[in-house]
C-alpha positions as CSV (number, residue, x, y, z in Angstrom):
1,M,20.9,41.4,-3.4
2,D,23.2,39.8,-6.0
3,S,22.5,36.1,-6.0
4,K,25.4,35.5,-8.4
5,K,28.0,36.5,-5.9
6,I,30.0,33.4,-5.0
7,F,32.6,34.7,-2.6
8,S,32.1,36.9,0.4
9,F,33.8,40.2,0.8
10,R,36.1,38.7,3.5
11,T,37.1,35.8,1.2
12,R,37.8,38.1,-1.7
13,L,39.8,40.6,0.5
14,F,41.8,37.8,2.1
15,F,42.5,36.3,-1.4
16,L,43.7,39.6,-2.7
17,V,45.9,40.4,0.3
18,N,47.2,36.9,0.2
19,I,48.4,37.2,-3.4
20,F,50.5,40.3,-2.5
21,F,51.6,38.7,0.8
22,W,52.9,35.5,-0.8
23,M,54.5,37.5,-3.7
24,L,56.4,39.5,-1.1
25,V,57.4,36.3,0.8
26,A,58.5,34.6,-2.4
27,A,60.6,37.7,-3.4
28,F,62.1,37.9,0.1
29,V,63.0,34.2,0.3
30,S,64.4,34.2,-3.3
31,I,66.6,37.3,-2.6
32,Q,67.8,35.8,0.7
33,Y,68.4,32.4,-0.9
34,L,70.4,34.0,-3.7
35,R,72.3,36.2,-1.3
36,E,73.2,33.2,0.8
37,S,74.3,31.3,-2.2
38,E,76.4,34.2,-3.4
39,Y,77.9,34.5,0.0
40,K,78.9,30.8,0.0
41,V,80.4,31.1,-3.5
42,S,82.3,34.2,-2.3
43,M,83.6,32.3,0.7
44,L,84.7,29.4,-1.5
45,D,86.4,31.7,-3.9
46,T,88.2,33.5,-1.1
47,R,89.5,30.1,0.2
48,L,90.7,29.2,-3.2
49,Q,92.3,32.6,-3.6
50,V,94.2,31.9,-0.4
51,Y,95.5,28.7,-1.9
52,N,96.4,30.5,-5.0
53,N,98.4,33.2,-3.1
54,I,100.2,30.5,-1.1
55,L,101.2,28.7,-4.3
56,L,102.2,32.0,-6.0
57,K,104.6,32.9,-3.1
58,E,106.0,29.4,-3.2
59,Y,106.6,29.7,-6.9
60,E,108.2,33.1,-6.6
61,V,110.7,31.6,-4.1
62,K,111.5,28.3,-5.9
63,D,110.6,29.3,-9.5
64,T,108.8,25.9,-9.9
65,L,105.6,24.2,-8.9
66,T,105.2,20.4,-8.4
67,N,102.5,18.0,-7.1
68,D,104.6,17.4,-4.0
69,M,104.7,21.1,-3.3
70,I,100.9,21.3,-3.7
71,K,100.3,18.3,-1.4
72,E,102.6,19.7,1.2
73,L,101.2,23.3,1.1
74,I,97.5,22.6,0.5
75,G,97.0,19.0,1.5
76,N,93.7,18.7,-0.5
77,E,94.0,15.9,-3.0
78,L,90.8,17.0,-4.8
79,L,92.2,20.4,-5.5
80,R,93.2,20.8,-9.1
81,V,96.0,23.4,-9.7
82,T,96.9,24.9,-13.0
83,M,99.7,27.4,-13.6
84,L,99.6,29.6,-16.8
85,D,101.9,32.3,-18.1
86,L,100.5,35.7,-18.7
87,N,99.6,34.8,-22.3
88,G,97.3,32.0,-21.2
89,N,99.6,29.1,-22.0
90,V,99.4,26.2,-19.5
91,V,102.8,25.7,-17.8
92,F,101.7,23.2,-15.2
93,D,98.5,21.2,-14.3
94,N,98.5,18.6,-11.5
95,F,95.7,16.6,-13.2
96,N,96.6,16.7,-16.9
97,E,99.5,17.5,-19.3
98,N,99.7,19.3,-22.6
99,M,96.6,21.4,-22.1
100,G,97.4,24.2,-24.6
101,N,96.3,27.8,-24.2
102,H,93.5,28.8,-21.7
103,K,93.5,32.5,-22.3
104,D,89.8,32.3,-23.5
105,R,88.6,30.8,-20.2
106,P,86.3,33.2,-18.3
107,E,88.2,33.0,-15.0
108,I,91.5,33.7,-16.7
109,Q,90.1,36.7,-18.6
110,K,88.8,38.1,-15.3
111,A,92.2,37.5,-13.6
112,L,94.1,39.3,-16.4
113,S,91.7,42.3,-16.2
114,S,91.2,42.6,-12.4
115,G,93.7,40.3,-10.8
116,V,91.3,37.6,-9.6
117,G,88.4,35.7,-11.2
118,F,86.2,32.7,-10.7
119,T,83.7,30.6,-12.7
120,I,81.0,28.4,-11.2
121,R,80.2,25.0,-12.6
122,R,82.1,25.2,-15.9
123,I,82.8,21.9,-17.8
124,S,86.5,21.3,-18.3
125,E,87.4,20.9,-22.0
126,T,90.1,18.4,-21.1
127,D,88.4,15.9,-18.8
128,K,84.8,16.9,-19.4
129,H,84.1,17.3,-15.6
130,E,82.4,20.3,-14.0
131,Y,84.6,22.5,-11.7
132,F,84.5,25.5,-9.6
133,Y,87.5,27.6,-10.9
134,S,89.3,30.5,-9.1
135,A,92.2,32.2,-10.7
136,T,94.8,34.7,-9.3
137,E,97.3,36.8,-11.3
138,G,100.9,37.0,-10.1
139,Q,103.9,38.9,-11.4
140,E,104.9,36.2,-13.9
141,V,102.2,33.6,-13.9
142,I,98.6,32.9,-13.2
143,I,97.6,30.3,-10.6
144,R,94.2,28.7,-11.0
145,S,92.8,26.3,-8.5
146,A,89.6,24.2,-9.0
147,L,87.4,21.9,-7.1
148,P,85.1,19.3,-8.7
149,Y,81.5,20.5,-8.8
150,D,79.9,17.4,-7.5
151,V,76.8,16.8,-5.3
152,S,78.7,17.6,-2.1
153,L,80.0,21.0,-3.4
154,A,76.6,21.8,-4.9
155,N,75.0,21.3,-1.5
156,I,77.6,23.4,0.1
157,L,77.0,26.3,-2.3
158,K,73.3,26.3,-2.4
159,G,71.1,28.3,0.1
160,D,70.1,26.9,3.4
161,V,66.8,25.0,2.9
162,N,66.2,25.0,6.6
163,Y,66.2,28.8,6.6
164,V,63.7,28.8,3.8
165,G,61.5,26.3,5.8
166,I,61.6,28.6,8.9
167,V,60.7,31.6,6.8
168,L,57.8,29.8,5.2
169,A,56.6,28.5,8.6
170,I,56.7,32.1,10.0
171,A,54.9,33.3,6.9
172,L,52.2,30.7,7.4
173,I,51.7,31.8,11.0
174,I,51.5,35.4,9.8
175,N,49.0,34.3,7.2
176,I,46.8,32.7,9.8
177,I,47.0,35.9,11.9
178,L,46.2,37.9,8.7
179,Y,43.1,35.8,8.2
180,F,41.7,36.6,11.6
181,A,42.7,40.3,11.2
182,I,40.9,40.5,7.9
183,S,37.9,38.7,9.4
184,R,37.9,41.3,12.1
185,M,38.4,44.2,9.6
186,S,35.6,42.9,7.4
187,L,33.2,42.4,10.3
188,G,31.7,45.8,9.7
189,V,31.0,45.0,6.0
190,Q,29.6,41.6,6.9
191,N,27.2,43.1,9.4
192,L,26.2,45.8,7.0
193,W,25.5,43.0,4.5
194,K,23.4,41.2,7.1
195,F,21.6,44.4,7.9
196,A,20.9,44.9,4.2
197,R,19.4,41.4,4.0
198,V,17.2,42.1,7.0
199,V,16.0,45.3,5.3
200,E,15.5,43.5,1.9
201,D,13.6,40.7,3.6
202,G,11.4,43.1,5.5
203,G,12.7,42.1,8.9
204,D,12.7,44.1,12.1
205,I,15.8,46.3,11.7
206,N,15.5,47.4,15.4
207,E,16.6,44.0,16.4
208,F,20.0,44.5,14.7
209,D,22.6,44.9,17.4
210,T,25.2,47.5,16.5
211,S,27.3,46.4,19.5
212,L,28.4,43.5,17.4
213,L,30.3,45.9,15.0
214,P,34.1,46.2,15.5
215,N,35.5,49.0,17.6
216,D,37.3,50.7,14.7
217,E,36.7,53.3,12.0
218,L,34.9,50.9,9.7
219,G,32.8,49.7,12.6
220,E,32.0,53.3,13.5
221,V,31.0,54.1,9.9
222,S,28.8,50.9,9.8
223,S,27.2,51.9,13.1
224,V,26.4,55.4,11.8
225,I,24.9,54.0,8.6
226,V,22.8,51.5,10.5
227,N,21.6,54.1,13.1
228,L,20.8,56.6,10.3
229,Y,18.7,54.0,8.5
230,K,17.0,53.0,11.8
231,E,16.3,56.7,12.5
232,R,15.0,57.1,8.9
233,D,12.8,54.0,9.4
234,R,11.5,55.4,12.7
235,Q,10.7,58.7,11.1
236,Y,9.0,56.9,8.3
237,Q,7.0,54.8,10.7
238,K,6.2,57.9,12.7
239,S,5.0,59.8,9.6
240,Q,2.9,56.8,8.6
241,F,1.4,56.6,12.0
242,E,0.7,60.4,11.9
243,I,-0.8,60.0,8.5
244,N,-3.0,57.1,9.6
245,E,-3.9,58.9,12.8
246,K,-4.9,62.0,10.8
247,I,-7.0,59.8,8.5
248,R,-8.6,58.2,11.6
249,I,-9.2,61.5,13.3
250,K,-10.7,63.0,10.1
251,H,-12.9,60.0,9.6
252,Q,-13.9,60.2,13.3
253,L,-14.5,63.9,13.0
254,T,-16.6,63.5,9.9
255,N,-18.7,60.9,11.7
256,N,-19.0,63.2,14.7
257,I,-19.9,66.2,12.6
258,N,-22.5,64.3,10.8
259,H,-23.9,63.1,14.1
260,E,-23.8,66.6,15.6
261,L,-25.4,68.2,12.6
262,K,-28.2,65.7,12.4
263,T,-30.0,66.9,15.5
264,P,-30.2,70.7,14.7
265,V,-30.9,70.0,11.0
266,Q,-33.7,67.6,11.8
267,S,-35.1,70.0,14.3
268,I,-35.0,72.9,11.8
269,M,-36.5,70.7,9.0
270,G,-39.3,69.4,11.3
271,S,-40.3,72.9,12.4
272,L,-40.3,74.2,8.9
273,E,-42.2,71.2,7.5
274,T,-44.9,71.6,10.1
275,L,-45.2,75.3,9.4
276,V,-45.3,74.7,5.6
277,H,-47.9,72.0,5.7
278,N,-50.0,73.0,8.7
279,G,-49.2,76.6,9.4
280,D,-52.7,78.0,8.9
281,A,-54.1,75.4,11.3
282,L,-51.7,76.1,14.1
283,S,-52.3,78.4,16.9
284,P,-50.2,81.5,17.1
285,E,-48.4,80.2,20.3
286,L,-47.5,76.9,18.6
287,R,-46.4,78.7,15.4
288,N,-44.1,81.0,17.4
289,K,-42.7,78.1,19.3
290,L,-41.8,76.2,16.0
291,I,-40.2,79.4,14.6
292,Y,-38.2,79.9,17.8
293,T,-37.1,76.2,17.8
294,G,-35.8,76.5,14.2
295,Y,-34.1,79.8,14.9
296,E,-32.4,78.4,18.1
297,N,-31.1,75.3,16.2
298,S,-29.9,77.5,13.4
299,L,-27.8,79.5,16.0
300,R,-26.5,76.2,17.4
301,L,-25.7,75.0,13.9
302,S,-23.8,78.2,13.1
303,E,-21.9,78.0,16.4
304,L,-20.9,74.4,15.6
305,L,-19.6,75.3,12.2
306,Q,-17.7,78.2,13.5
307,D,-16.0,76.0,16.2
308,I,-15.2,73.3,13.6
309,T,-13.6,75.9,11.3
310,L,-11.6,77.4,14.1
311,L,-10.3,74.0,15.3
312,S,-9.4,73.0,11.7
313,R,-7.4,76.2,11.3
314,I,-5.5,75.7,14.6
315,T,-4.5,72.1,13.7
316,D,-4.0,72.4,9.9
317,A,-3.3,76.1,9.2
318,K,-1.4,77.6,12.1
319,D,0.4,80.0,9.9
320,T,-2.9,81.9,9.2
321,F,-2.9,83.2,12.8
322,A,-1.0,86.4,13.3
323,K,0.6,87.3,16.6
324,S,0.9,90.6,18.5
325,K,1.3,91.9,22.0
326,I,-1.8,91.1,24.0
327,N,-2.6,92.2,27.6
328,I,-4.3,89.2,29.1
329,G,-6.0,91.2,31.9
330,V,-7.7,93.5,29.4
331,L,-8.6,90.5,27.1
332,V,-10.2,88.5,29.9
333,N,-12.2,91.5,31.1
334,D,-13.6,92.0,27.6
335,V,-14.6,88.3,27.4
336,V,-16.3,88.4,30.8
337,K,-18.3,91.5,29.8
338,E,-19.4,89.8,26.6
339,I,-20.5,86.6,28.4
340,V,-22.3,88.6,31.2
341,S,-24.2,90.5,28.5
342,I,-25.4,87.2,27.1
343,Y,-26.2,85.3,30.3
344,G,-26.7,88.1,32.7
345,E,-25.9,87.7,36.4
346,Q,-28.2,84.8,37.0
347,K,-25.8,82.1,36.0
348,M,-22.4,82.3,37.7
349,R,-20.2,85.0,39.2
350,I,-16.9,85.4,37.4
351,N,-14.0,86.5,39.7
352,V,-10.9,87.7,37.8
353,N,-7.7,88.4,39.7
354,L,-5.0,89.2,37.1
355,P,-2.2,91.8,37.3
356,E,-2.3,94.7,34.8
357,D,1.1,93.9,33.2
358,V,0.5,90.4,32.0
359,E,1.4,90.6,28.3
360,V,2.1,87.8,25.9
361,E,3.0,87.5,22.2
362,G,0.0,85.7,20.8
363,N,-3.1,85.6,18.7
364,R,-6.1,87.5,20.2
365,L,-8.8,85.3,18.6
366,L,-7.2,82.1,20.1
367,L,-6.5,83.6,23.5
368,E,-10.2,84.8,23.7
369,S,-11.3,81.3,22.7
370,I,-9.4,79.8,25.7
371,F,-11.1,81.9,28.3
372,R,-14.5,82.1,26.6
373,N,-14.7,78.3,26.2
374,L,-13.6,77.6,29.7
375,I,-16.1,80.1,31.1
376,N,-18.9,78.7,28.9
377,N,-18.0,75.2,29.9
378,S,-18.3,76.0,33.6
379,I,-21.6,77.9,33.1
380,Q,-23.2,75.1,31.1
381,Y,-22.0,72.0,33.0
382,S,-20.5,72.7,36.5
383,G,-23.6,73.6,38.4
384,G,-21.6,75.8,40.7
385,R,-21.9,79.4,41.7
386,D,-18.5,81.0,41.1
387,I,-15.7,81.0,38.5
388,F,-12.2,82.0,39.5
389,I,-9.4,83.2,37.1
390,N,-6.0,83.8,38.7
391,L,-2.3,84.1,37.7
392,L,-0.8,81.2,39.5
393,E,2.9,81.6,38.6
394,T,5.3,83.5,36.4
395,T,8.4,81.8,35.0
396,G,11.2,83.0,32.8
397,T,9.3,82.0,29.7
398,H,5.7,81.4,30.6
399,Y,2.7,82.7,32.6
400,V,0.8,79.9,34.5
401,F,-2.9,80.5,35.0
402,D,-5.4,78.9,37.4
403,F,-9.1,78.6,36.2
404,H,-11.5,76.8,38.5
405,D,-15.1,76.7,39.6
406,N,-17.0,75.4,42.7
407,G,-19.3,73.1,40.8
408,I,-19.7,69.3,40.8
409,G,-16.4,68.5,39.0
410,V,-15.9,65.6,36.6
411,D,-15.6,61.9,37.3
412,N,-11.9,60.9,37.4
413,A,-12.5,58.3,34.7
414,H,-13.4,61.1,32.2
415,L,-10.6,63.6,33.1
416,N,-8.1,62.3,30.5
417,R,-10.7,62.5,27.7
418,I,-12.4,65.8,28.2
419,F,-10.1,67.6,25.7
420,E,-11.1,65.1,22.9
421,R,-13.3,66.4,20.1
422,F,-17.0,65.8,20.6
423,Y,-16.4,63.8,23.8
424,R,-19.4,64.2,26.1
425,L,-19.9,63.1,29.6
426,D,-23.6,63.1,29.1
427,S,-24.6,63.6,25.5
428,G,-28.3,64.3,26.2
429,R,-27.5,66.8,28.9
430,S,-24.8,68.5,26.8
431,R,-27.0,69.0,23.8
432,K,-29.8,70.3,26.0
433,E,-27.3,72.9,27.4
434,G,-26.4,73.9,23.8
435,G,-22.7,73.0,23.7
436,T,-20.9,71.9,20.5
437,G,-18.7,69.3,22.1
438,I,-15.4,70.7,20.9
439,G,-14.9,73.8,23.1
440,L,-12.3,72.1,25.4
441,S,-10.5,70.7,22.3
442,I,-10.3,74.3,21.0
443,V,-8.9,75.4,24.4
444,K,-6.2,72.7,24.4
445,N,-5.1,73.4,20.8
446,A,-5.1,77.1,21.4
447,V,-2.8,76.6,24.4
448,L,-0.5,74.4,22.4
449,F,-0.4,77.1,19.7
450,H,1.0,79.4,22.3
451,N,3.7,76.8,23.3
452,G,1.9,76.0,26.6
453,T,0.5,73.0,28.4
454,I,-2.9,72.4,30.1
455,E,-4.2,69.8,32.5
456,A,-7.6,69.3,34.3
457,R,-8.1,68.0,37.8
458,N,-10.8,68.0,40.4
459,M,-10.5,70.3,43.3
460,E,-10.1,68.8,46.8
461,F,-13.6,69.8,48.0
462,A,-15.6,70.9,45.0
463,G,-15.2,72.1,41.4
464,L,-13.1,71.5,38.3
465,Q,-9.7,73.1,37.9
466,F,-7.6,73.9,34.8
467,I,-3.9,74.7,35.1
468,F,-2.5,76.0,31.8
469,S,0.5,78.1,30.7
470,I,1.1,80.5,27.9
471,H,4.4,81.5,26.5
472,K,5.3,85.2,27.1
């Protein structure tokens, strides 16, 4: 973040808006003040024009103008009245005598050109006082009246200061409202800034409450930005978790593989070492037993490597498995025939009850691995006599299968973990039976590959049951 920034966004925005606001207020007050002053000047000029017209009519009737006539008609002793001929020569002035020619006076020039004219605050050249002059042109003469421009008249003609005060007071109230409005408007930016500081300082962004944002467009945009960043952070944390989980699983898998490989490799090495060093001294029976032990562990080692390879492909290279139309009934019968040919009838009876028209879009190798591993698991560990494979339910998108046996089942404490790689209920017994420890893990991942689910549970009276679905 910029440590050199002195003022906040709200302060800078308020300052900028304030400049334009007070410029507008100043312009408005100035214009209104000038207009009011002009209005008062116009009213004063109108009043003096009335005086001038009264005196012009009186002059036209009596052909003369005197101080007594002015006092009688106007009654304002402060009013100075000057009468000029149309050439600008002063004929009469109730304040001074022998005033010469006034044709160059601004108010006289305006009266000669337009009939009336006035001048504000002009110094008289005769008595050196300031006057407000108003002149009116008649048929034969020009009448000019004037009032002394003193403090009293200046106060009358200037704008209303009280009005200016009221306007400024209203503007100040509006300015206060404007401050709170800008504070509200900038709330989204302020909260975004706080959110950015939380991110920069490595804080918990999920604790940032978006409900504090204003309910307006800027607040909505801020909320979207915050939520997008939160979602991005969640995705990042999720990906980091997945990466760490993959590393953990691979590390665990490596340790498990090393552990699982150790027993058959040691058995093979021990048998071969005995045959190499003491083969001639061994009896034929013992020699054959060592050869069979090495061969049996070689098969077990090969089976383990095949299962690991298949599981790795399912989890890391799903695209390598092609899909086609598979008839589940035919596939299961083929798997059963294969297993019966290996174990014979002495192990368990396999009871298959599947309709002929159960077809799915799937991978044959993985579908075979589901039923083969479930059957092998029951044969090796259940201790029961029968295996049952049934179609439990058909939905709009999936086939749901029931696979169970009538064996000893599994302790409930282990049910949630039997699909884990290399998880064994009894490691000694499992190795003795010849399992690799990842058969059920292959089953679960193969089911997931076909967009299905699987769960294991103990039957009510005896046996272990698997309920799994496969997408059509």
